[in-house]
SERO-4910 file (N, C-alpha, C, O; in steps of 0.05 Angstrom, whole numbers):
BEGIN
 pado doro    nc1    nc2    nc3   cac1   cac2   cac3    cc1    cc2    cc3    oc1    oc2    oc3
  Met    A    117    313     43    120    289     27    147    276     32    149    251     33
  Leu    A    168    292     35    194    281     40    197    272     69    210    252     75
  Arg    A    185    287     87    187    282    115    164    265    125    143    264    112
  Asn    A    168    252    148    146    237    160    124    256    170    129    279    177
  Ser    A    100    245    169     77    259    180     65    242    203     75    220    207
  Pro    A     45    252    217     33    235    237     20    210    226     16    190    241
  Thr    A     14    209    201     -1    186    189     15    168    171      5    147    163
  Arg    A     39    177    163     55    160    145     84    168    146     92    190    156
  Tyr    A    101    150    135    130    156    132    134    173    107    119    168     87
  Gly    A    153    191    107    159    207     84    176    192     64    186    170     70
  Leu    A    180    203     41    195    189     20    224    183     28    235    162     19
  Ile    A    236    200     43    264    195     51    265    170     70    282    153     66
  Ser    A    248    169     90    247    145    107    240    120     92    251     99     97
  Val    A    221    122     74    213     99     58    236     90     41    241     66     39
  Phe    A    251    109     28    274    101     12    295     87     29    305     65     21
  Phe    A    302     97     52    322     84     69    312     57     78    328     38     78
  His    A    287     54     86    277     29     96    279      7     74    291    -14     79
  Trp    A    268     13     51    266     -8     31    293    -13     17    299    -36     10
  Ser    A    309      8     12    335      3     -1    354    -12     18    368    -29      9
  Met    A    353     -6     44    370    -20     63    360    -49     66    376    -68     68
  Ala    A    334    -53     65    323    -80     67    332    -97     43    341   -119     47
  Leu    A    331    -85     19    340   -100     -5    370   -105     -3    379   -127    -10
  Leu    A    385    -85      5    414    -89      7    421   -111     27    438   -128     21
  Leu    A    409   -110     50    416   -129     71    408   -158     64    423   -176     68
  Val    A    384   -161     53    376   -188     45    393   -197     21    400   -220     20
  Gly    A    399   -179      3    416   -185    -20    444   -193    -11    456   -212    -22
  Leu    A    455   -178      8    482   -185     18    482   -212     33    502   -227     31
  Phe    A    460   -218     47    459   -244     60    458   -267     39    473   -286     41
  Ala    A    442   -263     19    441   -283     -3    467   -286    -17    476   -307    -24
  Met    A    480   -263    -22    506   -263    -35    527   -277    -18    544   -292    -28
  Gly    A    526   -273      9    545   -287     27    541   -317     26    560   -332     25
  Leu    A    516   -326     26    510   -355     24    521   -366     -3    532   -388     -4
  Trp    A    517   -350    -24    526   -359    -51    557   -359    -52    569   -378    -63
  Met    A    570   -339    -40    599   -337    -42    613   -360    -29    633   -370    -39
  Val    A    603   -370     -6    617   -391      8    615   -418     -8    629   -436     -1
  Glu    A    597   -419    -27    595   -443    -44    612   -443    -69    615   -463    -82
  Leu    A    624   -419    -74    641   -417    -98    667   -432    -94    678   -433    -72
  Asn    A    678   -442   -116    705   -454   -114    726   -435   -125    719   -416   -139
  Tyr    A    750   -441   -120    773   -423   -128    773   -417   -157    782   -395   -165
  Tyr    A    764   -435   -174    766   -431   -203    742   -417   -215    742   -411   -239
  Asp    A    723   -411   -199    700   -395   -208    708   -366   -210    721   -355   -191
  Asn    A    701   -352   -232    709   -324   -235    698   -307   -212    712   -288   -203
  Trp    A    674   -313   -203    663   -297   -181    676   -301   -155    673   -285   -137
  Tyr    A    691   -322   -152    705   -328   -127    724   -304   -120    727   -297    -96
  His    A    735   -292   -140    754   -269   -136    740   -242   -137    750   -223   -125
  Gln    A    717   -240   -151    704   -215   -155    682   -209   -134    679   -186   -125
  Ala    A    668   -230   -125    645   -226   -107    653   -214    -80    639   -196    -71
  Pro    A    675   -222    -68    682   -210    -42    685   -179    -43    677   -165    -25
  Gly    A    698   -169    -64    701   -140    -67    674   -126    -70    670   -105    -58
  Leu    A    656   -138    -85    629   -127    -88    614   -128    -61    601   -109    -53
  His    A    617   -150    -48    604   -154    -21    614   -133     -2    598   -121     13
  Lys    A    640   -128     -1    651   -108     17    642    -80     10    636    -64     27
  Ser    A    642    -73    -16    633    -47    -25    604    -42    -17    597    -21     -7
  Leu    A    587    -62    -21    559    -59    -13    556    -57     17    538    -43     27
  Gly    A    573    -71     32    573    -69     61    580    -41     70    569    -30     89
  Leu    A    600    -28     56    607      0     63    583     18     56    578     38     70
  Leu    A    569     13     34    546     28     27    525     26     49    511     46     56
  Val    A    521      2     60    502     -2     81    509     15    106    491     28    117
  Ile    A    534     15    114    541     30    138    539     60    133    532     75    151
  Phe    A    544     70    109    540     98    102    510    104    104    502    124    116
  Met    A    493     87     92    465     92     93    454     90    122    436    104    130
  Trp    A    466     71    137    458     68    165    463     94    181    445    102    196
  Phe    A    486    106    176    493    130    190    474    153    182    464    168    199
  Val    A    469    157    156    452    178    146    423    173    156    409    191    164
  Arg    A    415    148    155    388    141    164    384    147    194    364    157    202
  Leu    A    404    141    210    403    146    239    401    176    243    386    185    260
  Leu    A    417    192    229    416    221    232    388    231    224    376    248    237
  Trp    A    378    221    201    351    229    192    330    222    213    312    238    219
  Arg    A    332    199    225    312    190    245    314    208    270    293    212    283
  Leu    A    337    218    277    340    235    300    326    262    296    318    275    315
  Phe    A    324    271    270    313    297    264    285    297    252    274    318    245
  Asp    A    274    274    248    248    272    236    230    256    255    238    236    266
  Arg    A    206    265    258    188    251    277    178    225    264    179    221    240
  Leu    A    169    207    282    157    182    273    127    186    270    115    201    285
  Pro    A    115    171    252     85    171    251     74    160    277     87    145    291
  Glu    A     50    168    283     36    158    307     30    128    304     24    119    282
  Pro    A     32    114    326     25     85    324     -5     82    319    -21    101    324
  Glu    A    -13     59    310    -41     54    305    -56     55    332    -46     47    352
  Ala    A    -81     65    331    -97     68    355   -102     42    369   -104     41    393
  Asn    A   -104     20    353   -110     -6    365    -85    -21    374    -87    -44    382
  Ser    A    -62     -9    372    -37    -22    378    -32    -20    409    -28      2    419
  Pro    A    -31    -43    422    -26    -42    451      2    -33    458     20    -34    441
  Ala    A      6    -22    482     31    -11    490     54    -32    489     76    -25    481
  Trp    A     48    -57    496     69    -78    495     78    -82    466    102    -87    462
  Gln    A     60    -81    447     68    -84    419     86    -60    410    106    -64    396
  Gln    A     79    -36    419     95    -13    412    123    -15    424    142     -7    411
  Arg    A    125    -25    448    151    -29    461    168    -50    446    192    -46    441
  Ile    A    155    -71    437    169    -92    422    179    -81    395    201    -86    387
  Ala    A    161    -66    382    169    -54    356    192    -35    359    211    -35    343
  Lys    A    192    -18    380    214      0    385    240    -15    391    261     -8    380
  Ala    A    238    -36    407    261    -52    413    272    -66    388    297    -67    385
  Met    A    255    -75    371    263    -88    346    278    -68    328    299    -75    317
  His    A    268    -44    326    281    -24    310    309    -17    321    328    -14    306
  Gln    A    311    -15    347    336    -10    360    356    -33    355    379    -29    350
  Leu    A    345    -57    357    361    -81    352    372    -81    324    395    -89    319
  Phe    A    355    -73    304    364    -71    277    388    -53    274    408    -60    261
  Tyr    A    387    -30    286    409    -11    285    435    -23    297    456    -20    285
  Val    A    432    -36    320    456    -48    333    467    -71    316    491    -72    311
  Leu    A    449    -89    307    458   -112    291    472   -103    265    493   -114    258
  Ile    A    461    -84    251    473    -75    226    500    -63    231    519    -69    217
  Phe    A    503    -47    252    529    -35    258    549    -57    264    571    -58    253
  Leu    A    541    -76    282    560    -97    290    567   -116    266    589   -125    264
  Leu    A    547   -121    250    552   -138    226    572   -125    207    591   -139    198
  Val    A    569   -100    202    588    -86    184    616    -84    198    636    -88    185
  Phe    A    616    -79    223    641    -77    238    656   -104    237    680   -105    233
  Ala    A    641   -126    241    653   -152    240    665   -157    212    686   -169    209
  Gly    A    650   -149    191    660   -151    164    686   -136    160    704   -145    147
  Tyr    A    686   -112    171    710    -95    170    734   -109    184    756   -108    174
  Met    A    728   -122    206    749   -135    222    760   -160    207    783   -167    211
  Ile    A    744   -172    190    754   -194    173    776   -183    155    798   -195    154
  Ser    A    771   -161    142    791   -150    124    815   -139    138    838   -143    129
  Thr    A    811   -125    160    834   -113    174    850   -135    188    874   -130    194
  Gly    A    838   -158    193    854   -180    204    875   -190    185    895   -202    193
  Glu    A    871   -184    160    891   -192    139    907   -167    130    920   -168    109
  Asp    A    906   -145    145    919   -120    139    913   -110    111    930    -98     98
  Ala    A    888   -114    103    880   -104     76    858    -83     80    840    -87     97
  Gly    A    859    -62     65    837    -42     65    814    -52     49    816    -74     36
  Ile    A    793    -37     49    769    -45     34    764    -24     12    761     -1     18
  Glu    A    765    -33    -12    761    -15    -35    731    -11    -39    715    -30    -38
  Phe    A    723     14    -42    695     21    -46    690     25    -76    694     47    -86
  Phe    A    680      5    -89    673      5   -118    696     17   -135    690     30   -155
  Gly    A    721     14   -127    744     23   -142    748     53   -140    765     64   -154
  Met    A    732     67   -123    735     96   -122    755    105   -100    770    124   -105
  Phe    A    755     92    -78    774     98    -56    776     73    -38    761     54    -41
  Glu    A    795     74    -20    799     52     -2    796     60     27    807     81     35
  Val    A    780     45     42    778     49     71    801     33     83    803      8     80
  Pro    A    820     47     96    844     33    105    839     13    128    820     15    143
  Ala    A    858     -6    130    858    -24    152    872     -9    175    896     -5    174
  Ile    A    857     -1    195    867     16    216    883      0    237    903      8    247
  Phe    A    872    -24    243    885    -39    264    880    -69    260    860    -77    247
  Ser    A    898    -84    271    894   -113    272    897   -121    301    919   -117    313
  Ala    A    876   -131    313    875   -135    342    890   -160    351    904   -159    371
  Phe    A    887   -182    336    899   -207    345    902   -225    321    891   -220    300
  Glu    A    918   -246    324    926   -263    302    903   -277    288    903   -277    263
  Glu    A    884   -287    302    861   -301    290    837   -283    285    814   -292    284
  Gln    A    842   -257    283    821   -237    280    802   -243    257    778   -242    260
  Ala    A    813   -249    233    796   -254    210    777   -278    214    754   -277    207
  Asp    A    788   -299    227    771   -323    232    749   -317    252    726   -325    248
  Val    A    756   -305    274    737   -299    295    716   -279    285    692   -282    289
  Ala    A    725   -258    271    707   -238    259    689   -251    238    666   -244    236
  Gly    A    700   -270    224    684   -285    204    661   -300    217    639   -301    206
  Trp    A    667   -314    239    646   -329    253    625   -309    264    601   -315    262
  Ile    A    634   -287    276    615   -267    287    598   -256    264    574   -252    267
  His    A    610   -249    241    596   -239    218    575   -258    209    552   -250    203
  Trp    A    582   -284    208    563   -305    200    539   -306    219    516   -306    211
  Ala    A    545   -307    245    524   -309    266    506   -285    266    482   -287    268
  Leu    A    518   -261    264    502   -237    264    484   -235    239    462   -225    240
  Ser    A    495   -244    216    479   -243    192    454   -261    194    432   -254    185
  Trp    A    457   -285    206    434   -302    210    415   -290    230    390   -291    226
  Leu    A    425   -278    252    408   -265    271    392   -242    259    369   -239    264
  Leu    A    406   -227    242    393   -205    228    370   -215    210    349   -203    210
  Met    A    375   -236    196    355   -247    178    331   -259    193    308   -257    184
  Ile    A    336   -270    217    314   -279    234    297   -255    242    273   -257    242
  Cys    A    310   -234    250    296   -209    258    280   -198    234    258   -188    238
  Val    A    292   -199    210    278   -189    186    253   -206    182    232   -195    175
  Leu    A    255   -232    185    231   -249    181    210   -243    202    186   -242    196
  Leu    A    218   -239    227    199   -231    248    186   -204    242    161   -201    245
  His    A    202   -185    233    193   -158    226    173   -160    203    152   -147    204
  Thr    A    180   -175    183    163   -178    159    136   -192    167    115   -184    158
  Ser    A    138   -212    184    115   -227    193     96   -208    208     72   -209    205
  Ala    A    107   -191    225     91   -172    241     78   -152    222     54   -146    226
  Ala    A     92   -142    202     80   -124    183     57   -137    167     37   -124    163
  Leu    A     61   -161    159     40   -175    144     16   -181    163     -7   -180    154
  Gln    A     22   -188    188      0   -192    207    -16   -167    210    -41   -168    211
  His    A     -3   -144    213    -17   -119    216    -34   -113    191    -57   -103    193
  His    A    -23   -120    168    -37   -113    143    -61   -132    137    -83   -123    132
  Phe    A    -56   -158    139    -76   -178    131    -94   -188    153   -117   -195    148
  Ile    A    -85   -188    178   -101   -199    200   -114   -176    216   -138   -175    220
  Leu    A    -97   -158    225   -108   -135    240   -120   -114    222   -136    -97    231
  Arg    A   -112   -114    197   -123    -95    177   -119    -66    185   -137    -49    182
  Asp    A    -96    -60    196    -90    -32    203    -71    -20    182    -65    -33    162
  Arg    A    -62      4    186    -46     19    166    -16     17    170     -1     32    157
  Thr    A     -7      0    187     22     -2    193     39     -5    168     58     10    163
  Leu    A     33    -25    152     48    -30    127     45     -8    107     64      1     94
  Leu    A     20      2    105     15     24     86     32     49     93     41     63     75
  Lys    A     35     54    119     51     77    127     80     75    117     92     94    108
  Met    A     91     50    118    119     46    109    121     46     79    143     47     68
  Leu    A     98     44     65     98     47     36     94     76     28     93     82      4
  Gly    A     92     94     48     88    122     43     60    130     36     55    151     26
  Arg    A     41    112     43     13    117     37     -3    122     62      4    111     83
  Lys    A    -23    138     60    -41    144     83    -59    120     89    -65    115    112
  Gly    A    -67    106     69    -84     82     73   -113     89     74   -130     71     78
***
């Protein structure tokens, strides 16, 4: 039940998938909201710290999820799923891992560009290890923005594919990620 089986994802994989999905979409929405705040809004000063803490939580979960995926098998693909679809799905999952890492790294580079560490929910601080160049925060900010949009486009494609499998192809792809046999 905790581990994946040939017919469905286990509870641990399901937890990582859906909690990271909610965190990433929530962080994207929060980022859009934050850039609209003005200096006199109370959240203007509080939201970035929360955004950074949640970003650190994402990279921690990313790392644990990657380790879990290395040691747990994947469910079998659907019998009617062509090989080209399976290759695209695998490539999309690999792209998610790369984009999430780069997105968090770019966020980290924004803070380190100002020689400031990142506080994790007031419990500890991840130090600013290096500052690469003078305009680092601005360049990293642009990269962070572009990667976040690219990630959300991939999330929309991924969601569309899951819904197509469920409602049009009527296979068990979505049910497996819900932890159900179908």
